[in-house]
C-alpha positions in Angstrom: 0.0 0.0 0.0 1.4 3.4 -1.0 0.1 6.8 0.3 1.3 9.8 -1.6 0.7 13.1 0.2 0.9 16.7 -1.2 0.8 20.0 0.6 -0.2 22.1 -2.4 -2.5 19.7 -4.2 -6.1 18.9 -3.4 -8.0 16.0 -4.9 -11.7 16.2 -5.9 -13.7 13.1 -7.0 -15.6 13.5 -10.3 -17.6 11.1 -12.4 -14.8 9.8 -14.7 -11.9 11.7 -13.5 -10.1 13.2 -10.4 -9.8 17.0 -10.4 -6.5 18.1 -9.0 -6.5 21.6 -7.5 -3.1 23.3 -7.3 -2.6 26.3 -5.0 -6.4 26.7 -4.7 -7.2 28.4 -8.0 -5.4 26.2 -10.6 -6.4 22.8 -11.8 -6.1 19.8 -14.2 -7.9 16.5 -14.4 -6.6 12.9 -14.4 -8.9 10.3 -15.9 -9.7 7.5 -13.5 -8.8 4.8 -16.0 -5.2 6.2 -16.0 -5.1 6.0 -12.2 -6.5 2.5 -12.3 -3.6 1.4 -14.4 -1.4 2.1 -11.4 -3.7 0.2 -9.1 -6.9 0.5 -7.1 -6.8 3.9 -5.6 -8.5 6.1 -3.0 -8.3 9.8 -2.6 -8.4 12.1 0.4 -8.1 15.9 0.3 -4.3 16.1 0.2 -3.4 12.5 -0.6 -3.9 9.6 -2.9 -3.6 5.9 -2.0 -2.7 3.0 -4.3 -2.6 -0.7 -3.6 0.9 -1.2 -5.1 4.5 -0.5 -4.1 5.6 2.9 -3.1 8.1 3.0 -6.0 5.6 2.1 -8.6 3.0 4.6 -7.3 5.5 7.4 -7.0 7.0 6.9 -10.5 3.7 6.3 -12.4 1.7 9.0 -10.6 4.7 11.4 -11.0 4.3 10.9 -14.8 0.6 11.7 -14.6 1.3 14.8 -12.6 3.9 16.0 -15.1 1.3 15.5 -17.9 -1.3 17.3 -15.8 0.8 20.3 -15.1 1.4 20.6 -18.8 -2.3 21.3 -19.1 -2.7 23.4 -16.0 -5.5 26.0 -16.1 -6.7 28.9 -13.9 -10.2 28.4 -12.6 -10.9 32.2 -12.7 -10.6 32.5 -16.5 -9.9 29.0 -17.7 -6.6 30.2 -19.2 -3.7 27.8 -19.8 -1.3 28.4 -16.9 2.5 27.9 -16.8 4.0 26.9 -13.5 7.4 28.6 -13.2 9.6 26.6 -10.8 13.2 26.1 -10.1 13.6 23.3 -12.7 11.4 24.9 -15.4 14.3 26.6 -17.2 12.5 29.9 -16.9 14.5 32.7 -15.3 12.6 35.1 -13.0 14.3 38.3 -14.3 13.4 39.6 -17.7 9.8 39.1 -18.5 8.3 41.9 -16.5 5.0 40.1 -16.5 6.0 37.7 -13.8 9.0 37.0 -11.5 11.2 39.8 -10.3 12.0 43.3 -11.4 15.1 45.3 -10.3 14.8 48.9 -11.5 18.2 49.8 -10.1 16.8 50.9 -6.7 16.6 49.4 -3.3 13.0 48.3 -4.1 12.7 44.9 -5.7 9.3 44.1 -7.3 8.0 40.6 -6.7 5.4 39.2 -9.1 4.2 35.7 -8.0 1.1 35.3 -10.3 -0.9 36.9 -13.1 -4.5 35.9 -12.2 -7.0 38.5 -11.0 -10.5 38.3 -9.5 -11.6 41.6 -11.0 -11.8 42.8 -14.6 -11.2 46.6 -14.3 -12.2 48.6 -17.4 -9.0 50.6 -17.3 -6.5 47.8 -16.3 -3.1 48.8 -17.5 -2.0 45.2 -17.9 -5.2 43.8 -19.3 -5.8 41.3 -16.5 -9.2 39.6 -15.7 -11.8 37.6 -17.5 -12.0 39.9 -20.6 -8.2 39.8 -21.1 -6.8 39.2 -24.6 -4.1 37.1 -23.0 -3.9 33.4 -23.6 -1.5 32.4 -20.9 -1.3 32.9 -17.1 1.7 32.3 -14.9 2.1 31.1 -11.3 5.6 31.1 -9.6 7.0 28.6 -7.1 7.4 30.4 -3.8 10.8 28.9 -2.9 12.2 29.7 -6.4 10.9 33.3 -6.1 12.5 33.8 -2.6 15.8 32.2 -3.7 16.2 34.5 -6.7 15.0 37.5 -4.8 17.7 36.9 -2.2 20.3 37.0 -5.0 19.2 40.4 -6.1 18.9 41.7 -2.5 22.4 40.6 -1.7 23.8 43.1 -4.2 22.0 46.1 -2.6 23.8 48.7 -0.5 20.7 50.2 1.2 17.9 48.4 3.2 15.6 46.7 0.8 11.8 46.9 0.1 10.2 43.8 -1.3 7.2 45.1 -3.2 4.6 42.4 -4.0 2.9 44.0 -7.0 1.9 41.4 -9.6 0.0 41.9 -12.8 -2.9 40.4 -11.0 -4.3 40.1 -7.4 -1.6 38.9 -4.9 -4.2 37.8 -2.3 -5.0 34.9 -4.7 -1.5 33.6 -4.2 -2.1 30.7 -1.8 1.4 30.8 -0.1 1.3 34.6 0.3 1.9 34.6 4.0 4.7 32.2 3.7 6.2 34.3 0.9 6.1 37.4 3.1 7.6 35.5 6.1 10.5 34.2 3.9 11.2 37.6 2.4 11.4 39.1 5.9 13.9 36.4 6.9 16.4 38.2 4.7 18.2 40.6 7.0 18.4 43.2 4.3 14.6 43.4 3.9 13.2 46.2 6.0 9.9 46.7 4.2 7.4 44.3 2.6 4.5 45.9 0.8 1.6 44.7 -1.3 -0.6 46.2 -4.0 -4.2 44.8 -3.7 -7.7 45.6 -4.7 -8.7 44.7 -1.2 -11.8 42.6 -2.0 -10.4 39.4 -0.6 -9.2 40.9 2.7 -10.6 39.5 6.0 -9.6 40.4 9.5 -8.0 36.9 9.9 -6.0 37.4 6.7 -4.9 40.8 7.8 -3.7 39.4 11.1 -1.8 36.6 9.3 -0.2 39.1 6.9 0.9 41.3 9.8 2.2 38.3 11.8 4.2 37.2 8.7 5.9 40.6 8.6 3.9 42.8 6.1 4.7 46.5 6.5 2.3 48.2 4.2 -0.9 47.5 2.3 -1.5 49.6 -0.9 -5.2 49.3 -1.6 -6.7 50.5 -4.9 -10.0 52.1 -4.1 -11.3 54.2 -7.0 -14.6 55.3 -5.7 -16.7 55.1 -2.5 -19.9 54.6 -4.5 -20.8 50.9 -4.8 -22.3 51.0 -8.3 -19.3 52.9 -9.6 -16.9 50.6 -7.9 -18.5 47.6 -9.6 -18.6 49.4 -12.9 -14.9 50.3 -12.8 -14.0 46.8 -11.5 -16.0 45.0 -14.1 -17.2 42.8 -11.3 -19.2 42.9 -8.1 -17.3 45.1 -5.6 -18.4 45.4 -2.0 -16.9 48.8 -1.0 -18.4 48.7 2.5 -16.4 45.5 3.2 -13.2 47.0 1.7 -13.6 50.2 3.8 -14.2 48.1 6.9 -11.0 46.1 6.1 -9.1 49.4 5.5 -10.2 50.6 9.0 -9.2 47.3 10.6 -5.8 47.1 8.8 -4.9 50.7 9.5 -4.8 49.9 13.2 -2.3 47.0 12.6 0.1 48.3 9.9 0.6 51.1 7.3 -2.2 51.4 4.8 -2.1 53.5 1.6 -5.2 54.2 -0.5 -4.1 54.2 -4.2 -6.9 55.3 -6.5 -6.4 55.7 -10.2 -8.1 58.9 -11.4 -9.7 58.0 -14.8 -10.8 61.1 -16.7 -14.6 61.6 -16.9 -15.2 58.4 -14.9 -14.2 59.0 -11.3 -12.9 62.6 -11.1 -15.7 63.6 -8.7 -14.9 60.7 -6.4 -11.4 62.0 -5.5 -12.7 64.3 -2.7 -14.3 61.4 -0.8 -11.3 59.2 -1.2 -8.9 61.9 0.1 -11.2 62.2 3.1 -11.1 58.5 3.6 -7.3 58.7 3.6 -7.3 61.4 6.2 -9.4 59.2 8.5 -6.7 56.5 8.6 -3.8 58.8 9.1 -2.1 58.7 12.5 1.1 59.8 14.2 2.3 56.3 13.7 2.0 56.4 9.9 5.5 55.8 8.5 4.4 56.5 4.9 1.9 58.6 3.0 -1.7 57.4 3.3 -2.7 58.5 -0.2 -1.0 57.5 -3.4 -3.2 59.1 -6.1 -2.4 57.7 -9.5 -2.8 59.4 -12.9 -4.5 57.1 -15.4 -2.3 56.4 -18.3 -2.8 54.8 -21.7 -0.7 51.6 -22.3 -0.1 49.7 -25.5 -1.1 46.4 -24.0 -3.7 47.8 -21.5 -7.3 48.8 -21.6 -7.8 52.4 -22.7 -11.4 53.5 -22.4 -10.5 57.2 -22.4 -7.6 59.4 -23.3 -5.1 60.1 -20.5 -4.5 63.4 -18.8 -1.2 65.2 -19.1 0.9 65.2 -16.0 0.6 68.9 -15.8 -3.2 68.6 -15.7 -3.0 65.9 -13.1 -0.8 67.8 -10.8 -3.1 70.9 -11.1 -6.0 68.6 -10.1 -4.2 67.7 -6.9 -3.2 71.2 -5.8 -6.6 72.2 -4.2 -6.7 69.0 -2.2 -3.1 69.6 -1.0 -4.1 73.1 0.1 -7.3 72.0 2.0 -5.8 69.0 3.7 -2.2 70.0 4.1 -1.2 66.5 2.8 1.5 66.0 0.2 -0.2 64.3 -2.7 2.4 64.7 -5.4 4.6 61.9 -4.3 8.1 60.8 -5.2 10.1 57.6 -4.6 11.9 59.3 -1.7 8.5 59.5 0.2 8.7 55.7 0.4 12.4 55.5 1.1 13.2 54.2 -2.4 16.7 55.2 -3.4 19.0 54.6 -6.3 21.1 51.5 -5.7 23.5 49.2 -7.4 22.6 48.5 -11.0 21.8 45.0 -12.2 24.0 44.3 -15.2 22.3 43.5 -18.6 23.7 40.5 -20.5 22.5 42.0 -23.8 21.1 45.3 -25.2 18.4 46.7 -27.4 18.9 46.0 -31.2 21.2 43.1 -30.5 20.4 39.7 -32.1 20.8 36.8 -29.7 20.1 33.1 -29.6 17.5 32.0 -27.0 15.8 28.8 -26.0 12.0 28.8 -26.2 10.7 27.7 -22.8 6.9 28.2 -22.9 4.0 30.2 -24.5 3.9 34.0 -24.1 1.1 36.0 -22.5 -0.4 37.0 -25.9 -1.2 34.9 -29.0 1.9 34.7 -31.2 4.3 35.3 -28.3 6.7 32.9 -26.8 8.8 33.1 -23.6 12.5 32.4 -24.3 15.6 32.2 -22.1 19.2 33.3 -22.6 22.0 34.2 -20.2 19.9 34.0 -17.1 17.2 36.3 -18.5 13.7 35.7 -19.8 12.6 37.4 -23.0 9.1 37.8 -24.3 9.3 37.2 -28.1 6.8 38.4 -30.6 6.0 36.9 -34.0 7.1 33.6 -32.7 4.0 31.5 -33.1 5.8 28.8 -35.2 8.6 28.4 -32.6 8.5 25.1 -30.7 9.3 24.7 -27.0 13.0 23.8 -26.4 14.0 25.1 -29.9 16.7 27.7 -30.3 15.7 30.8 -32.1 17.2 34.1 -33.2 15.7 37.1 -31.4 16.2 40.8 -32.2 15.8 42.8 -29.0 13.4 45.7 -29.1 13.5 46.5 -25.3 16.1 46.2 -22.6 15.2 48.8 -20.0 15.5 47.7 -16.3 16.4 44.2 -17.5 12.9 43.7 -19.0 13.4 42.3 -22.4 11.2 42.1 -25.4 12.2 40.8 -28.8 11.0 39.8 -32.3 11.8 36.4 -33.8 14.0 36.6 -36.9 
């Protein structure tokens, strides 16, 4: 008798198959007839039992898991999902969409997943159910921490680990463990999160604080429930989010981070500023308001034309005058300083050879790897995984690489 146990997998019995849930929101299915070829089996929530030897069960079921992960999907949008782990051959620096970003400061961006529970009409990265993307990504926690520590080791100033994925970080099942592991690094003095706040609970906030979270950046764009839902493209319980803001502000630093979208929520800014003032205290280490100017992005959703920065700053002036708060913020307001640069193994316009490792976010794109960097390659639909292709680089800023297959 062999019992195989898994911390991150859950098994659900279905008619002709077993549904395997991975990290809560990802899944694949294994047909029961394939499991029966290994032996008679019985499933529990986190384990599967076979009436055969441990060696046979482990080897044969391992093959089924490998096949299953190749077809992994996200339950929120049914998109194909790539699991990026230590042995995947996919570097964590370079893609920008997932992994790690070092913009040559003491703040390292951590992007553990791309899934989102909302579908914001102005989303700068086109996340959510209506996305044009064809692939999602989920990153192994230990791999993420290991590679983060390599980047942090180079820094001369205290480091901020900023968990700001192209998705909703509270969907990342091992989030509290990720925070705890990041804080174990003696160089890390701040861990912050960007979240839409809808999945917060008092228990989760307590767990995040216990793990070492320093600041919650919560994107509230209106205090009107109907408008919140309209902008979010999904049901949005603003009363719940505000309740969580109030609770969290007593435990850690909270920053309200609205995006001001022209003609959509201009008139809501006054109430949001007032909400920010309510959570401000003498213990606040950081600003309580981080008002963002809506910008048009090539790969984002652009329902309206963006404001110029001059117009945006003029909009903020009256609120600064009335409240006495500084609303035109800079990196220095968060302790973000220029720090040792991360070297680039190649540069824009260079043609390099790279190995295709998986599908890219959009149709026709591939993710390739070279010299410890990931590159998103356009016009690469015909490229096969594990093949070597020629890539002309069209972007290299901050070690975020994009290229075109030649």
